[in-house]
Residue frames relative to the residue before (quaternion, step in Angstrom):
aa qw qx qy qz dx dy dz
M 1.0000 0.0000 0.0000 0.0000 0.00 0.00 0.00
T 0.7608 0.3885 -0.2040 0.4781 3.56 1.01 -0.81
G 0.5069 0.7086 -0.4049 0.2775 3.58 1.19 -0.40
G 0.7136 0.4639 -0.2640 0.4537 3.59 1.06 -0.66
L 0.5400 0.6323 -0.4064 0.3788 3.61 1.22 -0.07
D 0.4766 -0.6168 0.5187 0.3512 3.57 -1.15 0.53
D 0.7147 -0.4878 0.2826 0.4140 3.58 -1.24 0.37
H 0.6322 0.5387 -0.3424 0.4391 3.59 0.98 -0.77
R 0.7308 0.4200 -0.2419 0.4807 3.56 0.80 -0.99
L 0.5803 0.5521 -0.3802 0.4625 3.58 1.15 -0.49
A 0.6375 0.5226 -0.3308 0.4594 3.58 0.91 -0.86
A 0.6721 0.4952 -0.2948 0.4649 3.58 0.91 -0.91
E 0.6635 0.5099 -0.3080 0.4527 3.58 0.94 -0.87
L 0.6787 0.4828 -0.3033 0.4629 3.58 0.91 -0.84
A 0.6326 0.5141 -0.3376 0.4706 3.60 0.99 -0.75
R 0.6457 0.5204 -0.3186 0.4591 3.56 0.99 -0.82
R 0.6816 0.4963 -0.2965 0.4486 3.58 0.85 -0.95
A 0.6499 0.4976 -0.3230 0.4750 3.58 0.95 -0.81
G 0.6431 0.5307 -0.3193 0.4503 3.57 1.00 -0.80
E 0.6522 0.5093 -0.3153 0.4645 3.57 0.96 -0.82
A 0.6445 0.5128 -0.3219 0.4670 3.57 1.01 -0.80
L 0.6472 0.5145 -0.3165 0.4650 3.58 1.03 -0.76
L 0.6346 0.5177 -0.3315 0.4684 3.59 1.01 -0.73
E 0.6446 0.5170 -0.3199 0.4634 3.58 0.99 -0.81
L 0.6496 0.5071 -0.3131 0.4721 3.58 0.97 -0.85
R 0.6407 0.5261 -0.3182 0.4598 3.58 0.98 -0.83
A 0.6518 0.5077 -0.3140 0.4677 3.59 0.99 -0.83
E 0.6307 0.5256 -0.3338 0.4631 3.60 1.01 -0.76
A 0.6618 0.5013 -0.3081 0.4645 3.59 0.97 -0.81
E 0.6097 0.5432 -0.3495 0.4594 3.57 1.11 -0.60
R 0.6873 0.4683 -0.2761 0.4817 3.57 1.08 -0.74
D 0.7643 0.2496 -0.1306 0.5800 3.57 1.20 -0.55
P 0.2944 -0.8073 0.4800 0.1764 3.61 0.06 1.24
G 0.5910 0.5969 -0.3706 0.3964 3.59 1.08 -0.54
R 0.6731 0.5025 -0.2908 0.4581 3.57 1.18 -0.55
R 0.5090 0.6756 -0.4194 0.3296 3.59 1.20 -0.29
W 0.6075 0.5838 -0.3573 0.4031 3.57 1.10 -0.64
T 0.7694 0.3235 -0.1782 0.5212 3.60 1.09 -0.62
L 0.3366 0.7923 -0.4705 0.1940 3.59 1.28 0.07
R 0.6674 0.5111 -0.3243 0.4338 3.59 0.82 -0.90
D 0.6933 0.4583 -0.2810 0.4800 3.60 0.81 -0.97
D 0.6434 0.5226 -0.3247 0.4556 3.57 0.98 -0.82
G 0.6492 0.5241 -0.3152 0.4522 3.58 1.01 -0.79
D 0.6246 0.5362 -0.3304 0.4616 3.59 0.95 -0.87
L 0.7106 0.4700 -0.2603 0.4542 3.56 0.80 -1.05
L 0.6447 0.5347 -0.3240 0.4399 3.58 0.93 -0.90
A 0.7096 0.4555 -0.2725 0.4634 3.57 0.76 -1.01
H 0.6217 0.5395 -0.3432 0.4523 3.60 1.02 -0.75
R 0.6886 0.4748 -0.2949 0.4619 3.59 0.79 -0.95
L 0.6297 0.5313 -0.3422 0.4517 3.59 0.98 -0.79
L 0.6960 0.4694 -0.2858 0.4621 3.60 0.82 -0.94
M 0.6529 0.5123 -0.3249 0.4535 3.59 0.92 -0.81
D 0.6617 0.4989 -0.3076 0.4676 3.58 0.91 -0.87
A 0.6786 0.4951 -0.2983 0.4531 3.58 0.91 -0.91
L 0.6690 0.4813 -0.3072 0.4759 3.61 0.95 -0.78
R 0.6092 0.5453 -0.3503 0.4569 3.58 1.07 -0.69
Q 0.6887 0.4690 -0.2730 0.4809 3.57 1.06 -0.75
A 0.7574 0.4146 -0.2150 0.4564 3.57 0.83 -1.00
R 0.7987 0.0977 -0.0213 0.5934 3.61 1.03 -0.78
P 0.0660 -0.8693 0.4882 0.0397 3.61 0.61 1.12
G 0.6922 0.4885 -0.2937 0.4426 3.61 1.10 -0.45
D 0.5998 0.5913 -0.3497 0.4103 3.57 1.27 -0.14
A 0.4207 -0.6660 0.5530 0.2714 3.54 -1.25 0.52
V 0.2006 -0.7713 0.5937 0.1111 3.57 -1.27 0.39
L 0.1022 -0.7334 0.6692 0.0621 3.52 -1.13 0.85
S 0.0364 0.8117 -0.5767 0.0852 3.57 -0.46 1.25
E 0.5680 -0.5965 0.4413 0.3561 3.56 -1.05 0.71
E 0.7569 0.3994 -0.1999 0.4770 3.57 0.99 -0.82
G 0.6757 0.5010 -0.2917 0.4554 3.59 1.24 -0.04
R 0.6017 -0.5368 0.4477 0.3865 3.52 -1.34 0.15
D 0.3753 -0.7304 0.5286 0.2151 3.57 -0.89 0.96
H 0.1629 -0.7959 0.5800 0.0597 3.57 -0.74 1.12
P 0.4903 -0.6849 0.4493 0.2979 3.64 -0.75 0.97
A 0.5293 0.6527 -0.4091 0.3556 3.61 1.16 -0.44
R 0.5758 0.6036 -0.3932 0.3866 3.59 1.11 -0.53
L 0.6037 0.5994 -0.3558 0.3869 3.60 1.15 -0.61
T 0.7440 0.3212 -0.2069 0.5482 3.59 1.21 -0.40
A 0.4631 0.6842 -0.4447 0.3460 3.60 1.26 0.15
E 0.5252 -0.6314 0.4759 0.3146 3.54 -1.18 0.59
R 0.8018 0.1021 -0.0175 0.5885 3.57 1.04 -0.81
V 0.0228 -0.8004 0.5980 -0.0340 3.57 -0.88 0.97
W 0.2592 -0.7362 0.6078 0.1461 3.54 -0.84 1.04
I 0.1360 -0.7777 0.6121 0.0450 3.56 -0.87 1.03
V 0.0497 0.8465 -0.5200 0.1030 3.57 -0.34 1.24
D 0.1317 -0.7087 0.6839 0.1124 3.49 -1.31 0.61
P 0.3230 -0.8060 0.4564 0.1943 3.59 -0.09 1.25
L 0.7879 0.0031 0.0101 0.6157 3.58 1.13 -0.65
D 0.0779 -0.8023 0.5917 -0.0125 3.53 -0.18 1.34
G 0.7650 0.2326 -0.2089 0.5630 3.55 -0.49 1.19
T 0.0516 0.8431 -0.5319 0.0599 3.55 0.88 0.95
R 0.6281 0.5422 -0.3421 0.4409 3.58 0.99 -0.79
E 0.6844 0.4788 -0.2862 0.4695 3.58 0.91 -0.92
Y 0.6098 0.5545 -0.3454 0.4488 3.57 1.04 -0.74
G 0.7264 0.4433 -0.2389 0.4678 3.57 0.96 -0.85
D 0.6719 0.4446 -0.2873 0.5181 3.57 1.29 0.24
P 0.0740 -0.8250 0.5596 0.0262 3.62 0.50 1.16
P 0.6332 -0.1646 -0.7481 -0.1107 1.56 -2.15 1.32
R 0.1923 0.8127 -0.5370 0.1191 3.64 1.05 0.52
D 0.2321 -0.8033 0.5406 0.0928 3.55 -1.04 0.86
D 0.5644 0.6239 -0.3831 0.3813 3.62 1.27 0.02
W 0.4873 0.5708 -0.4971 0.4355 3.53 0.56 1.33
A 0.1872 -0.8226 0.5366 0.0168 3.58 -1.15 0.54
V 0.2766 -0.6811 0.6378 0.2299 3.51 -1.46 0.04
H 0.1583 -0.8066 0.5673 0.0509 3.60 -0.81 1.04
V 0.0678 0.7647 -0.6387 0.0522 3.58 -0.95 0.91
A 0.1017 0.7990 -0.5834 0.1043 3.61 -0.61 1.13
L 0.2372 -0.7541 0.5964 0.1393 3.55 -1.27 0.48
W 0.1601 -0.7580 0.6295 0.0595 3.53 -0.95 1.06
S 0.1546 -0.7925 0.5867 0.0624 3.58 -1.02 0.86
A 0.4533 -0.6816 0.5042 0.2753 3.57 -0.92 0.91
T 0.5992 0.5717 -0.3610 0.4288 3.60 1.06 -0.67
A 0.7297 0.3852 -0.2203 0.5203 3.55 0.94 -0.91
G 0.2951 -0.7569 0.5205 0.2628 3.56 1.13 -0.64
D 0.7260 0.3536 -0.1901 0.5583 3.54 1.23 0.45
L 0.6504 -0.4619 0.4114 0.4410 3.53 -1.35 -0.07
V 0.1310 -0.8171 0.5591 0.0514 3.59 -0.94 0.86
A 0.7901 0.0590 -0.0484 0.6082 3.62 1.21 -0.18
G 0.1519 0.8027 -0.5697 0.0894 3.55 -1.17 0.45
A 0.0595 -0.7751 0.6280 0.0367 3.51 -1.32 0.39
V 0.1104 -0.7510 0.6470 0.0718 3.52 -1.22 0.67
A 0.1703 -0.7707 0.6078 0.0869 3.56 -0.79 1.06
L 0.1403 -0.7204 0.6725 0.0949 3.52 -1.18 0.78
P 0.1970 -0.8695 0.4343 0.1286 3.56 0.51 1.24
A 0.6818 0.4995 -0.3050 0.4389 3.59 0.90 -0.84
R 0.6865 0.4188 -0.2767 0.5261 3.57 1.30 -0.21
G 0.4348 -0.7135 0.4474 0.3189 3.58 1.28 -0.11
V 0.5413 0.6233 -0.3741 0.4226 3.58 1.19 0.61
V 0.0004 0.7465 -0.6652 -0.0160 3.56 -1.13 0.80
L 0.0882 -0.7819 0.6169 0.0167 3.55 -0.76 1.10
S 0.0537 0.8243 -0.5575 0.0825 3.58 -0.82 0.95
T 0.6381 -0.5204 0.4111 0.3912 3.52 -1.35 0.18
A 0.5187 0.6389 -0.4165 0.3864 3.58 1.25 -0.15
E 0.8332 0.0349 0.0380 0.5506 3.57 1.02 -0.72
A 0.2615 0.7824 -0.5271 0.2038 3.59 1.05 0.65
S 0.0145 0.7840 -0.6205 0.0108 3.55 -1.13 0.66
A 0.5378 -0.6402 0.4477 0.3171 3.53 -1.11 0.69
P 0.5972 -0.5488 0.4292 0.3974 3.60 -1.14 0.50
L 0.4186 -0.7334 0.4841 0.2293 3.57 -0.90 0.94
R 0.6654 0.5235 -0.3161 0.4282 3.56 1.03 -0.72
Q 0.5381 -0.6117 0.4674 0.3433 3.56 -1.19 0.52
A 0.5623 -0.5811 0.4594 0.3676 3.54 -1.19 0.54
P 0.4895 -0.6671 0.4673 0.3114 3.61 -0.96 0.77
P 0.6639 -0.5089 0.3537 0.4186 3.62 -1.20 0.37
A 0.7443 0.2570 -0.1667 0.5934 3.60 1.12 -0.67
P 0.2794 -0.7960 0.5093 0.1703 3.62 -0.04 1.23
R 0.3805 -0.7126 0.5469 0.2196 3.54 -1.12 0.75
L 0.1578 -0.7920 0.5886 0.0359 3.56 -0.77 1.15
L 0.3138 -0.7725 0.5280 0.1612 3.55 -0.71 1.09
V 0.0095 -0.7979 0.6012 -0.0415 3.54 -0.92 0.98
S 0.6331 -0.5119 0.4256 0.3949 3.52 -1.32 0.33
R 0.5196 -0.6371 0.4712 0.3195 3.55 -1.07 0.75
S 0.7932 0.3314 -0.1487 0.4888 3.58 0.97 -0.85
R 0.8152 0.1610 -0.0576 0.5534 3.62 1.07 -0.64
P 0.0168 -0.8110 0.5847 -0.0038 3.64 0.46 1.09
H 0.3889 -0.7590 0.4774 0.2117 3.58 -0.74 1.07
P 0.5615 -0.6316 0.4157 0.3363 3.62 -0.95 0.85
L 0.5911 0.5720 -0.3866 0.4171 3.63 1.02 -0.58
V 0.6794 0.4581 -0.2870 0.4962 3.58 1.08 -0.70
T 0.7382 0.4474 -0.2476 0.4399 3.56 0.77 -1.04
H 0.8035 0.3113 -0.1388 0.4880 3.61 0.98 -0.83
V 0.7317 0.3762 -0.2381 0.5161 3.62 1.19 -0.24
I 0.7649 0.3768 -0.2220 0.4729 3.58 0.55 -1.14
A 0.6584 0.5380 -0.3283 0.4115 3.59 0.79 -0.97
P 0.6902 0.4520 -0.3091 0.4730 3.66 0.78 -0.82
A 0.6413 0.5572 -0.3302 0.4114 3.60 1.03 -0.77
V 0.7846 0.2810 -0.1503 0.5318 3.59 1.06 -0.68
D 0.4188 -0.7054 0.4611 0.3383 3.59 1.31 0.13
G 0.3033 0.8064 -0.4540 0.2271 3.54 1.03 0.85
V 0.3312 -0.6967 0.5951 0.2251 3.50 -1.38 0.23
L 0.4334 -0.7208 0.4895 0.2301 3.56 -1.03 0.82
V 0.0887 -0.7789 0.6206 0.0183 3.55 -1.02 0.92
P 0.2811 -0.7753 0.5379 0.1747 3.64 -0.42 1.12
M 0.1129 0.7752 -0.6131 0.1022 3.56 -1.06 0.81
G 0.5968 -0.6302 0.3916 0.3056 3.56 -1.25 0.50
S 0.8890 0.0893 -0.0558 0.4456 3.55 -0.69 -1.15
A 0.6583 -0.5061 0.3924 0.3955 3.54 -1.32 0.38
G 0.6625 0.5120 -0.3096 0.4507 3.57 0.92 -0.87
A 0.6448 0.5125 -0.3216 0.4670 3.57 0.98 -0.82
K 0.6500 0.5123 -0.3185 0.4622 3.60 0.96 -0.82
A 0.6827 0.4922 -0.2979 0.4504 3.57 0.81 -0.99
M 0.6939 0.4690 -0.2897 0.4632 3.58 0.92 -0.84
A 0.5471 0.5830 -0.4069 0.4419 3.60 1.18 -0.35
V 0.6377 0.4955 -0.3258 0.4916 3.60 1.09 -0.66
V 0.6385 0.5218 -0.3249 0.4632 3.59 0.96 -0.83
L 0.7180 0.4529 -0.2400 0.4709 3.57 0.98 -0.88
G 0.5017 -0.6681 0.4224 0.3514 3.59 1.23 -0.11
E 0.4808 0.6687 -0.4322 0.3673 3.59 1.23 0.40
A 0.7558 0.0716 -0.0646 0.6476 3.58 1.35 -0.12
E 0.4110 -0.7415 0.4872 0.2097 3.55 -1.26 0.34
V 0.8055 0.1549 -0.0579 0.5690 3.62 1.09 -0.60
Y 0.0152 0.7395 -0.6729 -0.0054 3.52 -1.08 0.88
A 0.0486 0.7827 -0.6147 0.0842 3.54 -0.55 1.23
H 0.0615 -0.8047 0.5905 -0.0067 3.55 -0.84 1.02
A 0.0170 -0.8191 0.5729 -0.0241 3.56 -0.87 0.99
G 0.5727 0.6642 -0.3475 0.3317 3.57 1.23 0.01
G 0.6650 -0.4887 0.3140 0.4694 3.60 1.22 0.17
Q 0.1381 0.7621 -0.6180 0.1349 3.55 -0.82 1.08
Y 0.3256 -0.6889 0.5983 0.2478 3.51 -1.43 -0.02
E 0.7335 -0.4484 0.2760 0.4299 3.55 -1.26 0.33
W 0.6704 0.5124 -0.3152 0.4343 3.60 0.96 -0.80
D 0.5826 0.5832 -0.3755 0.4235 3.59 1.20 -0.40
S 0.8231 0.2788 -0.1115 0.4820 3.59 0.96 -0.81
A 0.5067 0.6973 -0.4317 0.2659 3.64 1.08 -0.52
A 0.7257 0.4189 -0.2609 0.4794 3.61 0.64 -1.03
P 0.6485 0.5026 -0.3439 0.4567 3.66 0.86 -0.76
V 0.6534 0.5068 -0.3192 0.4629 3.59 0.98 -0.79
A 0.6343 0.5288 -0.3372 0.4520 3.60 0.93 -0.82
V 0.6879 0.4679 -0.2816 0.4781 3.59 0.89 -0.92
A 0.6497 0.5225 -0.3227 0.4480 3.59 0.93 -0.85
R 0.6516 0.5052 -0.3195 0.4670 3.59 0.93 -0.83
A 0.6534 0.5165 -0.3174 0.4534 3.57 0.94 -0.85
A 0.6776 0.4703 -0.2797 0.4915 3.57 1.20 -0.55
G 0.5720 -0.6330 0.3640 0.3737 3.58 1.26 0.10
L 0.4795 0.6716 -0.4373 0.3575 3.58 1.21 0.35
H 0.5290 -0.5926 0.4973 0.3489 3.55 -1.29 0.33
A 0.0613 0.7770 -0.6247 0.0479 3.58 -1.03 0.83
S 0.2368 0.7631 -0.5648 0.2065 3.58 -0.70 1.10
R 0.6058 -0.4406 0.4676 0.4693 3.51 -1.37 -0.29
L 0.6532 -0.5310 0.3603 0.4020 3.58 -1.23 0.27
D 0.6702 0.4520 -0.3123 0.4991 3.61 1.19 -0.32
G 0.6081 -0.5859 0.3373 0.4161 3.58 1.30 0.17
S 0.5366 0.6317 -0.4100 0.3807 3.59 1.22 -0.16
P 0.6288 -0.5715 0.3662 0.3792 3.61 -1.17 0.50
L 0.4379 -0.6345 0.5709 0.2823 3.52 -1.32 0.49
V 0.1107 -0.8157 0.5678 0.0098 3.58 -0.59 1.17
Y 0.1520 -0.8254 0.5430 0.0266 3.55 -0.77 1.10
N 0.7910 0.2770 -0.2840 0.4658 3.51 -1.43 0.41
R 0.2987 0.7257 -0.5476 0.2902 3.53 0.76 1.14
E 0.6741 -0.4934 0.3446 0.4283 3.57 -1.21 0.36
D 0.7390 0.2496 -0.1551 0.6062 3.58 1.02 -0.85
P 0.2819 -0.8130 0.4831 0.1617 3.62 -0.38 1.15
Y 0.4213 0.6991 -0.4775 0.3252 3.60 1.24 0.13
L 0.0687 0.7739 -0.6204 0.1067 3.57 -0.71 1.13
P 0.1939 -0.9105 0.3482 0.1100 3.51 0.51 1.33
D 0.8253 0.1742 -0.0797 0.5311 3.62 0.99 -0.60
L 0.1117 -0.7996 0.5893 -0.0302 3.51 -1.26 0.61
L 0.0326 -0.7596 0.6483 0.0411 3.54 -1.20 0.68
I 0.0465 0.7430 -0.6658 0.0506 3.55 -0.86 1.07
C 0.2176 0.7913 -0.5428 0.1787 3.57 -0.63 1.04
R 0.6551 -0.4498 0.4117 0.4461 3.52 -1.35 0.11
P 0.5449 -0.6642 0.3878 0.3339 3.63 -0.81 0.90
E 0.6517 0.5304 -0.3339 0.4272 3.60 1.04 -0.65
L 0.6801 0.4604 -0.2898 0.4915 3.59 1.27 -0.21
A 0.4776 0.7268 -0.4190 0.2611 3.59 1.21 -0.42
D 0.6716 0.5044 -0.3220 0.4369 3.61 0.80 -0.92
R 0.6659 0.5023 -0.3114 0.4553 3.60 0.92 -0.86
V 0.6622 0.5014 -0.3082 0.4638 3.55 0.94 -0.84
L 0.6912 0.4753 -0.2863 0.4630 3.59 0.83 -0.95
A 0.6273 0.5271 -0.3400 0.4616 3.60 1.03 -0.71
A 0.6477 0.5111 -0.3201 0.4657 3.59 0.98 -0.80
L 0.6642 0.4977 -0.3062 0.4663 3.56 0.95 -0.83
A 0.6442 0.5160 -0.3245 0.4621 3.59 1.00 -0.80
A 0.6601 0.5082 -0.3087 0.4590 3.59 0.98 -0.80
A 0.6602 0.5140 -0.3053 0.4547 3.56 1.10 -0.68
């Protein structure tokens, strides 16, 4: 079913399917309280297996880097590598009815040396955003930009450096994908992360954000580089382009 889709629409279709399966599993756990104890682990495994099976069928020659899978060195010499986070925001997923969790599916190409397609599903909201049809928010940024932060561990760089520099207000939210897509959807203006991430945390959100015309970089302004031997990619900035210089200048001064 997925083999005839282009990469952009394949990413969106796979993110959607994994999200639907996760919603079904969550509903089953709600009906059977005994399953709630394993919901988070079950969700990670279910979505990982679904994505791996679907990619094996649709793109059998491509490599895959998944948060839930074993990393194979062969991806470092592969022409195409799918970078996936089957369930971004496992904690939020396991806390119904929270909707700030996501499914990430992105494609990296050696020819481009960069991400070339991606999709982020927000299953509990019935939303899939992808490079197939991403668009920038139409509304103007508010006078007090909204800065997305962790609900439990807001980073001092955001609360004490970026927020004062842009006269921003803090908005707590869950997963990385949910935060990044809030900027794409025009529900916030800045998502800055400094607490440590891996490539699968940001690849799909960055692909979609770039396609929507948003700024995406490391916190020092340098490019985000994917499919490296060490997939640790600790920091990230996704924001409205008109705010990027102010945010980066504040971070550089700090």
